N, C-alpha and C positions, 0 to 999 in steps of 0.2 A: 750258296754264300762259301768263298772260300774260308776253310778253316782258320783262324788262327794260332801260330805255333805257341809255346811255352818256350821261355828263355833256354831251358836245358837241351832243346832238339838240334843237331847240330844242322846248321845250316851252311848254303852255298848260292852264289849269283845275286845277283843285286834287283834293285826296282825295276829296271827294263826288262830284267830275264822273269821277273815273274808278274809283269806284266803282259810279257808276249805269251806266256804259256796260258794266262787266263784267258787273253785273246783267241787262241788257239781253239782253247777248251768251248768257248762262247762258241765260237766260229762253225764248230763240229756239234754244236747244240749239246752239249756235255758240262754236267758239274759237280759239286762236291754236297755228300752230307756227313754229318758225324765229326768228331775230331780224336787228334793224336793224343795220347797221353804225354805228360810233360817231362820225359826221361831221357838222359842221355843215351841210353841203349837200349835196342829193340829188334827183335827178330818180326818182321812184315810179310805176310803171307798173301798173296795176292790169289784169287777165285773167283772166277772159272777161269781155267785158261786153255783155250779152245781155238786160238787164231794169233798169228802174229800182229795182226791189231792190237790185240792186251798188251803187248810189248811199247807200242806206240803210244797207247795212252798213258802209260805207266809211266813214260817219259816223259809227255807232255805235264802229266800230273805233277810229277817231281819238280819240275820247272816253273810250274805255277804257285808250288807252293814254297816253293828254294828249300827243299829238302836235302841235305847231303847223305846220299844214301848207296848203298854199294851191293854189287850181288859177286860173286866168287865161280871162274871162269880158268878152264884149264891154262895153264902157264905157256902153253905151245900157241896159243891163239895172241900173244902179247908181241908177236916178234916185229919190228917195223914198226910204219906209219899205222898199224890197226892197233898198236899196244899202245900208242899215245893217245888214239881217240878213246880205248877202251880205259884207260886209265883217267882220260878227262873226265867221262860218265860214270866214274866210281867205280868200275871193275876192279876184282884183286885177284893176282894168278893162285891159280891152285897147282901143286906140284902133285900130281896122279901117281909118280915114281917114287914120293918120300916114304919112310918106312911109317911114317904118321897119317893117317887118315886125313880125309876131307872134312871131315866133322872136327877132327882135333887142331888141323892148321885153323878151322874157322874161329873154334874158342880162343885160340890163342891170338887172334886177329881183336877179338873182344877184350882180352886179356891186357894188350898191350895199349889199346888206344882208350882215350879221355871220353869220347863220344864216336858210338858207330851204330848205323842203322843197317842190318843186313835185308834185301830184299830176297823171297824165295818164294817158287809156284811149285807147292807139293803136289801137285797132280803129275808134274815132272811132263810129259809129253804133251802135245797137243791132240792125241788120238785114242780116247775111252782106255785110259790105263784103269787096270782092277783094284791098285790101290792106292793111297798116297806116299811117297817116298818120305819117312821119317825123319830124314836127318834135320828137318827145321826143328821140329821137336827137341831132340838130341842136343844138339847146338843150345837153344834156348834156355832148356834144362843145365846143362854143362857149364853156360857162360851164368846162369842167375839171372838173365834178363826176360820181359815177357813177351807173348806174341800176340800182335796185335793184327785181326783180321781186316783185311779190306775187301768189299767185293766191288766188283763189274756187273753192272746193271743194264743189258745192252735191250731193254723193253721201257727201261726209265730214262736212260742214257744218265746213271748216276754211278761216281766213286764213293763208294759209301764207307767210313771208317766204326768198326765194331769194337766192343769193350776189351782192353787186353787182357789176354790171358795169361797167368803165371803156370808156367809149367809143372806138373806133378806126375800124376799117372795119365799114361799117353790113350788110354779107351775113354776114360771121363772127360779128358781136354778134346778130345776129338769128336764127341760125343755134343760139347757145347760150341765146339768151331762150326760143326755141320748146322746145325740151330740155327745160328746166324747167316748161314748160305741159304738157308733153306729158306729162308723170311726174307734177305735182302738181294740175294745173286740171280743173276740170268745171263746162259751165256749165250756168244756169237751164234755157236755150233751145236746145238744141244746131241746130236750124235756123236758128238769128241769129248763128252764128257766122262771124268773118272765114274768108276762107280761107286764110290761113297756120295760125291755132290748130286749123280744123277737120281740114285735112290732116296738123298735126301728132299729134292725137289719134287719127288714122286714120278720119276721119269722112267722108263723102260733103259736097260743098259744092256749093248749088246759089246761081246768084245771083238779087239782085232780081228780081221783073218788070222796073221799069225799065231793069235795066243788059241785059236781054236784045238 
């Protein structure tokens, strides 16, 4: 069943686009579980991230729900027609040459916007990262917004929303998040899991060849 969004969650699209997204999910045999908190600002983290298919599922899921969400992408990617497409999909440019870091620039977006949902894959790469990137936590804590975990489960073909975590101590928050993913997540490619998620799922983890 598709979750019903609360009135504070930022929206995009219309009845047709939501119907199209739901139809595509049903066509490929996927569905939703859980609900999103009714808040105007949040950081959504998607785990596991081991395949480009994860991004496709995220786009279809966002369309089905009608959520207006954004990702931070380097500004050089926004040239020409690609930039138009990226902005339409909710991407926001980050100036890596700026004296302000990526975290600070992202926090400024949260402070500027009345509603904003940021999507981040904390595993970063799709190839056995040894640790999560902590940017999601720094952003959420600095902006004073919750972290909402979403799990992709390729065994059950579900996108599962977890309880929001109000960021505080990173290690304690990480344990809570990994507990959720240990129960609800399963990757498309287990060998590409980050070390924290692999260990949470009870799977062996091996570093990439260039990490040896």
